[in-house]
C-alpha positions in Angstrom: 0.0 0.0 0.0 1.3 3.5 -0.8 0.0 6.8 0.3 0.5 10.2 -1.3 1.6 13.3 0.6 -1.2 15.3 2.2 -2.4 18.3 0.4 -4.6 19.3 -2.5 -1.8 19.7 -5.1 -1.5 16.1 -6.2 -1.9 14.8 -9.7 -5.7 14.9 -9.3 -5.7 18.4 -7.7 -8.4 19.6 -5.3 -11.0 17.3 -7.0 -9.2 14.3 -5.5 -11.0 15.0 -2.2 -14.5 15.2 -3.6 -17.2 12.7 -4.5 -20.3 13.6 -6.5 -22.8 11.9 -4.2 -21.0 10.3 -1.3 -22.7 7.6 0.8 -21.4 6.1 4.0 -20.0 2.5 4.1 -19.4 2.7 7.8 -17.8 4.6 10.7 -14.7 3.1 12.3 -13.0 3.9 15.7 -9.5 3.9 14.2 -7.8 4.8 11.0 -6.4 1.2 10.8 -9.9 -0.2 10.8 -11.1 2.1 8.0 -7.9 1.3 6.1 -8.5 -2.4 6.6 -12.0 -2.0 5.1 -10.7 -0.2 2.0 -7.9 -2.7 1.6 -10.5 -5.5 1.6 -12.5 -3.7 -1.0 -9.3 -3.3 -3.1 -8.4 -6.9 -2.7 -11.8 -7.9 -4.1 -11.6 -5.8 -7.2 -13.7 -2.8 -6.0 -12.9 0.5 -7.8 -11.3 2.1 -4.7 -10.6 5.3 -6.6 -14.2 6.1 -5.7 -13.6 5.8 -1.9 -12.7 8.4 0.7 -11.6 7.9 4.3 -12.7 11.0 6.3 -11.6 11.7 9.8 -14.5 13.1 11.8 -15.1 14.4 15.4 -11.9 16.3 15.4 -10.2 17.3 18.7 -7.0 19.0 19.5 -4.7 17.2 21.8 -1.9 19.1 23.6 0.9 17.2 25.2 2.8 19.1 27.9 6.5 18.3 27.5 8.0 20.3 30.4 8.2 23.2 32.6 9.3 26.5 31.2 11.8 28.4 33.3 13.8 31.6 32.7 17.0 29.4 32.5 15.5 27.1 29.9 14.3 30.1 27.8 17.7 31.7 28.0 19.5 28.5 27.0 17.1 27.8 24.1 17.5 31.4 22.9 21.2 31.3 23.1 21.4 28.0 21.2 19.1 29.2 18.5 21.1 32.4 18.2 24.4 30.5 18.1 23.1 28.4 15.1 22.0 31.5 13.3 25.3 33.2 14.0 27.2 30.1 12.7 25.2 30.2 9.5 25.8 34.0 9.0 29.5 33.5 9.8 29.8 30.7 7.2 28.1 32.9 4.6 30.4 35.8 5.4 33.4 33.5 5.2 32.5 32.4 1.7 32.6 35.9 0.3 35.4 37.5 2.3 38.9 36.4 2.7 40.9 36.6 6.0 40.3 35.2 9.5 37.6 32.7 8.8 37.6 31.0 12.2 37.6 34.4 14.0 34.7 35.6 11.8 32.6 32.4 12.4 33.3 32.4 16.2 32.4 36.1 16.5 29.1 35.7 14.7 28.3 32.6 16.8 28.9 34.6 20.0 27.0 37.6 18.7 24.1 35.4 17.6 24.0 33.6 21.0 23.9 36.9 22.8 21.2 38.3 20.5 19.1 35.1 20.8 19.5 35.1 24.6 18.3 38.7 25.0 15.5 38.3 22.4 14.1 35.1 24.1 14.3 36.6 27.6 12.4 39.8 26.4 9.8 37.6 24.8 9.4 35.5 27.9 9.2 38.5 30.2 6.3 39.9 28.0 4.2 36.8 28.6 4.3 37.5 32.4 4.2 33.9 33.3 0.9 33.1 31.5 2.3 30.0 29.9 5.1 28.5 31.9 5.3 25.2 30.1 6.3 23.8 26.7 4.0 21.6 24.7 3.3 20.1 21.3 -0.2 19.9 19.9 -2.0 17.9 17.2 -5.5 17.8 15.7 -6.7 14.2 15.7 -9.9 12.5 14.5 -11.8 10.2 16.9 -13.8 8.5 14.2 -13.1 7.6 10.5 -15.9 7.3 8.0 -15.5 5.4 4.8 -17.5 7.0 1.9 -18.0 5.9 -1.7 -19.9 7.2 -4.7 -23.7 6.3 -4.6 -23.5 4.2 -7.7 -21.0 1.8 -6.0 -22.5 1.7 -2.5 -24.5 -1.6 -2.9 -21.5 -3.4 -4.3 -19.2 -2.1 -1.5 -21.7 -3.0 1.2 -22.1 -6.5 -0.2 -18.3 -7.0 -0.2 -17.9 -5.5 3.3 -20.6 -7.9 4.5 -18.5 -10.8 3.4 -15.6 -9.3 5.4 -17.5 -9.3 8.7 -20.8 -11.3 8.5 -21.7 -10.7 12.1 -21.4 -6.9 11.8 -23.4 -7.0 8.6 -26.1 -9.0 10.2 -26.3 -6.6 13.1 -26.5 -3.6 10.8 -29.2 -5.3 8.8 -31.2 -6.2 11.9 -30.9 -2.6 13.1 -32.1 -1.3 9.7 -35.1 -3.8 9.8 -36.0 -2.7 13.4 -35.9 1.0 12.4 -38.1 0.4 9.4 -40.6 -1.7 11.5 -40.7 1.1 14.1 -41.4 3.7 11.5 -44.1 1.6 10.0 -45.7 1.0 13.4 -45.6 4.8 14.1 -47.3 5.4 10.7 -50.0 2.8 11.4 -50.7 4.2 14.8 -51.1 7.7 13.3 -53.5 6.3 10.7 -55.6 4.5 13.4 -56.0 7.8 15.4 -57.5 9.4 12.4 -57.3 13.0 11.4 -56.9 15.6 14.2 -60.1 17.2 15.4 -61.0 20.5 13.7 
């Protein structure tokens, strides 16, 4: 199985993420389960180019990675500045002759000082409102498999072969829902028209 990079600029363009009349084949708790269903369809000759896996019920998860102190901020700023200084020093050394090592070391020191001061000023401006570091990610809690309406019957038939118990449960739920709706309609007919 291969996947293409995320984004709408693939060989199919933005239309790659659209179906004309999408219909649901099922909702899965994990991407692996949704992928397994599509893989099963593919293995059985289904035209999977008409299938989408859509992450739904999105939530943002933020993982706190550590405490943020003035010392950590200063060290991070100094290291970032030193890297920037090393880069600038190397660029200068390529175009000027002379003391290459001195030039690089001086730009590293200047960059470290600049990064240290800049990061401490930025940290002071936050006034301790966010004294921790973290990484965040948007994740889906459910994954829905969709296909074009003209292929939905074929896909459902194939997926029923994949998990007969799940298919039987879904069919039973559909029959119950239909019977309930018919019973409601019959009860309304027996009551007759509302009094005027």
